C-alpha positions in Angstrom: 15.4 -19.0 -15.1 18.8 -18.0 -15.7 19.8 -15.0 -17.9 21.9 -17.4 -20.2 18.7 -19.0 -20.9 16.6 -16.1 -21.0 17.3 -12.5 -22.1 16.9 -9.6 -19.6 13.5 -8.0 -19.8 12.9 -4.4 -20.9 11.5 -2.2 -18.1 10.3 1.4 -18.3 10.9 3.8 -15.4 9.2 7.3 -15.9 10.8 10.4 -14.4 7.9 12.9 -14.4 9.2 16.6 -15.3 7.3 19.9 -14.3 5.2 21.5 -15.8 5.4 19.2 -18.8 5.0 15.4 -17.9 7.5 14.0 -20.4 10.2 11.3 -19.9 13.8 12.3 -19.8 15.0 9.9 -22.3 12.6 11.7 -24.7 14.5 15.1 -24.4 17.1 15.7 -27.1 19.8 18.2 -25.9 20.3 21.2 -28.0 23.3 23.1 -27.1 23.3 25.8 -29.8 21.7 28.4 -27.6 23.8 30.5 -25.3 21.7 33.1 -23.2 22.7 34.8 -20.2 20.3 34.8 -17.1 18.9 38.3 -17.0 19.1 39.1 -13.2 16.6 41.8 -13.4 13.9 39.3 -14.1 11.9 37.8 -11.4 12.2 34.2 -9.9 9.1 33.3 -11.6 10.1 34.4 -14.9 13.4 32.8 -14.7 11.6 29.6 -13.5 9.0 29.9 -16.5 12.1 30.5 -18.9 13.7 27.2 -17.5 10.6 25.2 -18.3 10.4 26.5 -21.7 13.9 25.7 -22.5 13.6 22.2 -21.0 10.5 21.6 -22.8 12.2 22.6 -26.2 15.1 20.2 -25.6 17.4 23.1 -24.7 18.9 21.1 -21.7 22.2 23.2 -21.3 20.3 26.2 -20.8 17.5 24.8 -18.8 20.2 23.4 -16.6 22.0 26.7 -16.2 18.7 28.4 -15.1 17.9 25.3 -12.7 21.3 25.8 -10.9 20.9 29.7 -10.8 17.5 29.3 -9.0 19.1 26.7 -6.5 21.8 29.0 -5.7 19.6 31.8 -5.2 17.7 30.0 -2.6 14.5 29.3 -4.7 13.0 26.2 -3.1 10.5 25.2 -5.5 10.4 21.4 -5.8 9.8 21.6 -9.6 13.3 23.3 -9.9 15.0 20.2 -8.0 12.8 17.7 -9.7 13.7 18.8 -13.2 17.3 19.6 -12.6 17.3 15.9 -10.8 16.0 14.6 -14.1 18.8 16.2 -16.1 21.3 14.9 -13.9 19.9 11.3 -14.3 19.9 11.8 -18.0 23.4 12.6 -18.0 24.3 9.7 -15.5 24.8 11.7 -12.6 22.9 9.5 -10.2 23.9 10.5 -6.8 23.5 14.1 -7.5 19.9 13.2 -8.9 19.2 11.4 -5.8 20.2 14.4 -3.8 18.0 16.7 -5.8 14.9 14.3 -5.8 15.3 13.9 -2.2 15.2 17.8 -1.8 12.1 18.1 -3.8 10.2 15.7 -1.6 11.3 17.6 1.5 9.7 20.7 -0.1 6.6 19.2 -1.5 6.0 15.8 0.8 2.4 15.6 -0.4 3.4 15.2 -4.2 3.2 11.7 -5.6 5.1 12.3 -8.6 8.1 13.4 -6.6 8.2 10.3 -4.4 7.9 8.0 -7.7 11.0 9.9 -9.2 12.9 9.3 -6.0 11.9 5.6 -6.0 13.0 5.4 -9.6 16.5 6.8 -9.1 17.0 4.8 -6.0 16.3 1.7 -8.1 18.8 2.7 -10.6 21.3 3.0 -7.7 20.4 -0.6 -6.6 18.8 0.7 -3.4 15.8 -1.5 -3.7 14.5 -1.5 -0.1 14.6 2.6 -0.2 13.1 2.4 -3.8 10.3 0.3 -2.4 9.5 2.7 0.5 9.5 5.9 -1.7 7.1 4.2 -4.5 4.7 2.9 -1.8 4.7 6.4 -0.4 3.6 7.7 -4.1 0.9 5.1 -4.0 -0.2 6.2 -0.6 -0.7 9.9 -1.9 -2.3 8.7 -5.2 -3.6 5.2 -5.5 -4.8 5.7 -9.0 -1.4 6.3 -10.7 -0.5 3.4 -12.9 3.3 4.4 -13.3 3.6 3.9 -9.4 2.1 0.5 -9.2 4.1 -0.4 -12.5 7.5 0.7 -10.9 6.7 -1.0 -7.6 5.9 -4.3 -9.4 9.5 -4.3 -10.9 11.1 -3.2 -7.7 9.2 -6.3 -6.1 10.7 -8.5 -9.1 14.0 -7.3 -8.4 13.6 -8.3 -4.7 12.6 -11.5 -5.7 9.2 -11.2 -4.4 7.2 -12.4 -7.6 3.8 -12.8 -6.4 3.9 -9.2 -5.0 5.4 -8.1 -8.0 2.4 -9.8 -9.9 0.0 -8.0 -7.7 1.4 -4.5 -8.3 1.8 -5.1 -12.2 -1.9 -6.3 -12.4 -3.0 -3.0 -10.5 -1.2 -0.9 -13.1 -3.1 -2.8 -15.7 -6.4 -2.4 -13.8 -5.9 1.6 -13.8 -4.5 1.6 -17.3 -5.4 -1.5 -19.4 -3.6 0.2 -22.4 -0.2 0.3 -20.6 1.6 -2.0 -23.1 4.8 -2.4 -21.0 3.0 -3.5 -18.1 1.6 -6.4 -19.9 5.1 -7.1 -21.3 6.5 -7.4 -17.7 3.5 -9.1 -16.4 4.2 -11.8 -19.0 7.9 -11.8 -17.9 7.0 -12.3 -14.2 4.7 -15.2 -15.2 7.7 -16.9 -17.1 9.5 -16.4 -13.9 6.6 -18.1 -11.9 6.5 -20.8 -14.4 2.8 -19.8 -15.5 3.5 -20.0 -19.1 0.2 -20.0 -20.5 -0.5 -16.8 -18.5 2.7 -15.4 -19.6 1.8 -16.2 -23.4 -1.7 -14.3 -23.0 0.0 -11.3 -21.5 2.7 -11.0 -24.0 0.3 -11.2 -27.1 -1.7 -8.3 -25.2 1.5 -6.3 -25.2 1.8 -7.0 -29.2 -1.5 -6.0 -29.6 -1.3 -2.6 -27.7 2.3 -2.0 -29.4 2.7 -4.2 -32.7 5.9 -2.6 -33.3 7.7 -3.7 -30.2 10.3 -6.5 -30.6 10.6 -7.3 -27.0 7.3 -9.5 -26.3 7.9 -11.5 -29.7 11.4 -12.2 -28.3 9.9 -13.3 -25.0 7.2 -15.4 -26.6 9.9 -17.3 -28.3 11.6 -18.1 -25.1 8.3 -19.5 -23.8 8.0 -21.4 -27.1 11.5 -22.9 -26.4 10.7 -23.9 -22.9 7.4 -25.7 -24.0 9.6 -27.4 -26.9 7.9 -25.6 -29.7 11.4 -24.8 -31.3 9.9 -24.1 -34.9 7.4 -21.5 -33.5 10.3 -20.1 -31.2 12.5 -19.6 -34.2 9.8 -17.9 -36.2 9.0 -15.6 -33.3 12.6 -14.6 -32.5 13.3 -13.8 -36.1 10.4 -11.7 -36.4 11.8 -9.8 -33.4 15.2 -9.5 -35.1 13.4 -8.4 -38.6 11.8 -5.6 -36.7 15.0 -4.5 -34.7 18.1 -5.9 -36.5 20.5 -4.7 -33.6 18.7 -6.7 -30.9 21.4 -8.3 -29.2 19.3 -10.1 -26.8 17.2 -11.5 -29.7 20.2 -13.0 -31.4 21.3 -14.4 -28.3 17.7 -16.1 -28.0 18.1 -17.2 -31.5 21.1 -18.9 -30.8 19.6 -20.9 -27.8 17.0 -22.0 -30.0 19.3 -23.0 -33.1 21.4 -24.8 -30.5 18.3 -26.8 -29.4 17.6 -27.5 -33.0 21.2 -28.9 -33.3 22.1 -26.3 -35.8 25.4 -25.5 -34.2 27.1 -23.4 -36.7 23.9 -21.3 -37.2 23.9 -21.1 -33.3 27.4 -20.0 -33.0 26.8 -17.1 -35.7 24.0 -15.9 -33.6 25.8 -15.6 -30.5 28.8 -13.9 -32.4 26.3 -11.5 -33.8 24.8 -10.9 -30.2 28.3 -10.0 -29.1 29.3 -7.8 -32.1 26.2 -5.7 -31.2 26.9 -5.9 -27.3 30.6 -6.5 -26.7 30.1 -7.0 -22.9 27.3 -9.5 -23.4 28.4 -12.1 -20.7 25.5 -14.4 -21.2 26.2 -14.5 -25.2 29.9 -15.3 -24.4 28.9 -18.3 -22.1 26.2 -19.7 -24.3 28.5 -19.4 -27.4 31.1 -21.5 -25.1 28.4 -24.4 -25.0 28.3 -24.4 -28.8 32.1 -24.5 -29.1 32.3 -27.3 -26.4 29.8 -29.5 -28.4 31.8 -28.7 -31.7 34.9 -30.1 -29.4 36.5 -26.5 -29.6 37.5 -26.7 -25.9 40.2 -23.9 -26.1 38.0 -21.4 -27.9 35.2 -22.4 -25.3 37.4 -21.7 -22.5 38.4 -18.4 -23.9 34.7 -17.5 -24.1 34.0 -18.3 -20.5 36.9 -16.5 -19.2 35.6 -13.4 -21.0 32.3 -13.9 -19.8 33.6 -14.1 -16.1 35.8 -11.2 -16.7 32.7 -9.1 -17.6 30.4 -10.4 -15.1 32.7 -11.8 -12.1 29.8 -13.4 -10.2 28.4 -14.9 -13.2 27.7 -18.6 -11.5 26.4 -20.2 -14.7 29.6 -19.2 -16.7 31.7 -20.7 -13.9 29.7 -23.7 -13.7 30.1 -24.2 -17.6 33.7 -23.5 -17.2 34.0 -26.4 -15.0 33.0 -28.8 -17.6 35.6 -27.6 -19.9 38.2 -28.1 -17.3 37.1 -31.5 -16.6 37.2 -32.5 -20.2 40.6 -31.1 -20.3 41.8 -33.2 -17.2 41.9 -30.3 -14.7 40.1 -32.1 -12.1 40.9 -30.1 -8.9 39.8 -26.6 -10.5 36.9 -28.2 -12.4 35.4 -29.9 -9.3 35.8 -26.7 -7.4 34.1 -24.8 -10.1 31.3 -27.6 -10.4 30.2 -26.2 -6.9 28.8 -23.1 -8.7 25.8 -25.2 -9.9 24.2 -24.6 -6.6 24.1 -20.8 -7.1 22.2 -21.2 -10.4 18.6 -20.3 -10.0 16.3 -23.4 -10.5 19.2 -25.9 -9.9 17.5 -29.2 -9.1 17.9 -30.3 -5.7 15.6 -32.8 -3.7 13.0 -30.9 -1.9 14.6 -31.0 1.5 14.8 -28.3 4.2 17.8 -29.7 6.3 18.3 -27.7 9.7 22.0 -28.9 9.5 24.8 -26.6 8.6 26.2 -27.4 5.2 29.7 -29.1 5.2 32.8 -27.2 3.9 35.5 -29.2 1.9 37.9 -29.9 5.2 39.3 -33.5 5.5 36.7 -36.0 6.7 37.0 -37.4 10.4 36.2 -40.6 11.7 32.6 -41.2 13.2 31.5 -38.0 11.7 27.9 -37.7 11.0 27.3 -36.7 7.3 23.9 -36.3 5.7 23.9 -36.7 1.9 21.2 -35.0 -0.1 20.4 -36.0 -3.7 20.2 -33.4 -6.5 19.3 -33.5 -10.2 17.9 -36.7 -11.8 17.8 -40.5 -10.8 20.7 -40.9 -13.2 22.9 -38.6 -11.0 22.0 -40.6 -7.7 23.0 -43.7 -9.4 26.2 -42.5 -10.5 27.4 -40.7 -7.5 25.9 -43.1 -4.5 28.9 -45.3 -5.3 31.1 -43.3 -2.9 28.8 -43.8 0.1 30.0 -47.5 1.0 33.8 -46.1 0.7 33.0 -43.2 3.1 31.5 -45.6 5.6 34.1 -48.3 5.2 37.4 -46.5 4.6 36.9 -43.2 6.3 34.6 -44.2 9.2 32.0 -41.7 8.6 28.4 -42.3 9.8 26.5 -41.5 6.6 22.9 -41.1 5.8 21.4 -40.6 2.3 18.3 -38.7 1.3 17.4 -39.9 -2.1 14.4 -40.2 -4.3 12.0 -42.7 -2.9 11.9 -44.6 -6.6 15.3 -45.5 -5.6 15.0 -46.7 -2.2 14.6 -50.6 -2.9 17.7 -50.7 -5.2 19.9 -48.6 -2.7 19.0 -51.1 0.0 19.6 -54.0 -2.3 23.0 -52.5 -3.2 23.9 -52.2 0.4 24.5 -48.2 -0.2 22.2 -47.3 2.7 20.0 -49.9 4.5 17.6 -47.0 5.6 17.6 -44.2 3.0 15.7 -41.4 4.1 12.6 -39.4 2.5 12.8 -35.7 2.3 10.4 -35.5 5.3 12.5 -37.7 7.4 15.7 -35.6 6.5 14.0 -32.6 8.1 14.0 -34.3 11.3 17.8 -35.0 11.5 19.6 -33.0 13.9 23.1 -33.9 14.3 26.0 -33.5 11.9 26.3 -31.4 8.8 25.0 -32.1 5.3 26.3 -32.1 1.8 24.9 -32.2 -1.8 25.5 -35.9 -3.0 27.2 -34.4 -6.4 29.9 -32.7 -4.1 31.6 -36.0 -3.0 34.0 -36.2 -5.8 35.5 -32.7 -4.8 35.4 -33.7 -1.1 37.3 -37.2 -1.8 39.6 -35.4 -4.7 38.6 -38.1 -7.5 40.5 -37.9 -10.4 41.5 -40.5 -13.4 44.4 -41.7 -11.0 42.3 -41.8 -7.9 38.8 -43.0 -9.0 38.0 -44.3 -5.4 35.5 -46.7 -6.8 35.8 -48.5 -10.1 34.0 -52.0 -9.3 30.3 -52.7 -9.7 28.3 -51.4 -6.8 24.6 -51.7 -8.1 22.8 -55.0 -7.4 19.3 -56.2 -7.6 18.0 -58.8 -5.1 17.9 -62.6 -6.2 14.2 -62.6 -6.1 14.0 -59.9 -8.7 16.8 -61.4 -10.7 14.9 -64.6 -11.0 11.7 -62.8 -11.8 13.1 -60.8 -14.6 15.2 -63.7 -16.1 11.8 -65.7 -16.3 10.0 -62.7 -18.1 12.9 -61.8 -20.6 13.5 -65.7 -21.4 10.2 -65.7 -23.2 11.2 -62.5 -25.5 12.6 -63.5 -29.0 13.4 -60.0 -30.2 16.8 -58.2 -29.1 16.8 -56.8 -25.7 18.3 -53.6 -25.2 
């Protein structure tokens, strides 16, 4: 499910600090202390003082002591781990990575150290390395819920949802009261389309942590997918009540209100999300859809350009911008951007795995073999199949069409393709290249001055025409 349709899920990554196992984010730095390190003290005394400062939240002093110990060659894994945690807290991720790696070298049998290493590797986007480090932590200590939980989130980011589910469920098996694990398991179920299971997991997260707004916001997204818009609105408003500056919940509320056709209210919600989080690309993209529906095309275009500036590879925003440009008559750039639909997760394309190479936008050549594969719904196939006879008759292209089987008889009767293919038959085509059917207007450079096909092109058989003429002639009410 795309991010513009669903907010990002909250995740927890725990860095374990020695000797007090607390998360770095819980430490509040106290810079009021200015202590010189007494060189006459033993390394052990200095280390204990460092731990004391760290646990008291006197981060600057703890950092000074850790640096001193490392400089003096004191190779204790706790020093490297704790100093690495401070670097992580201050956003010095590469330095933290070095320190965590050093800690695992000095103490390779400690699961927590490998867990910390996996955590920092994930934050740096090195997912494969993060997986290796986290699996090493599990190998050492198979009963650590945090390790299984972190591995599940790494697997989710790698797109391995089934493996992610297994790992998160293992974390819950070890620690049934780990609320954040139930939350993220619910999120994984949403990605897998298991909405009932997702709802159960999210309600469990709420039961364990009633003051957390995230599961309520995510349940609202489930209700929206199920068309239960009123329930969705109630749930997401509850999340906002609990956390007024929850940008993702305001974005989610905007989506619900959009579906309820409360466009002005939806616009307000998206604006609020952007006020809270100015670089919220998804909120800009979603607000643009509202502005488009309100016929504010220039404002919609500005919103989408902002979304793309924030997130240059944001396929859904580029796809949405294609509609604005097409509505404004910018066909060339609009059709180019329309290709980004194929990069959007869960884009509907017929279930077919062609062995052929996808065709680019270069000019068609005579006798070229081209396989066209339908996408989206029946109506899209009916609209875009008009170009197939033109390709065959005007450009001399050898065209084959893979279409929904429901339309095969009509495709044949209309002489669009006398032998349309099923997805199974398509897999056996071994010559030529393939192209999504809805990419034809771009290939043929269709625009209002060059419509290519403007005459009727869909026809039924004489037999069916006579049959329905007879049936409908008995109808006395208006026929639509």
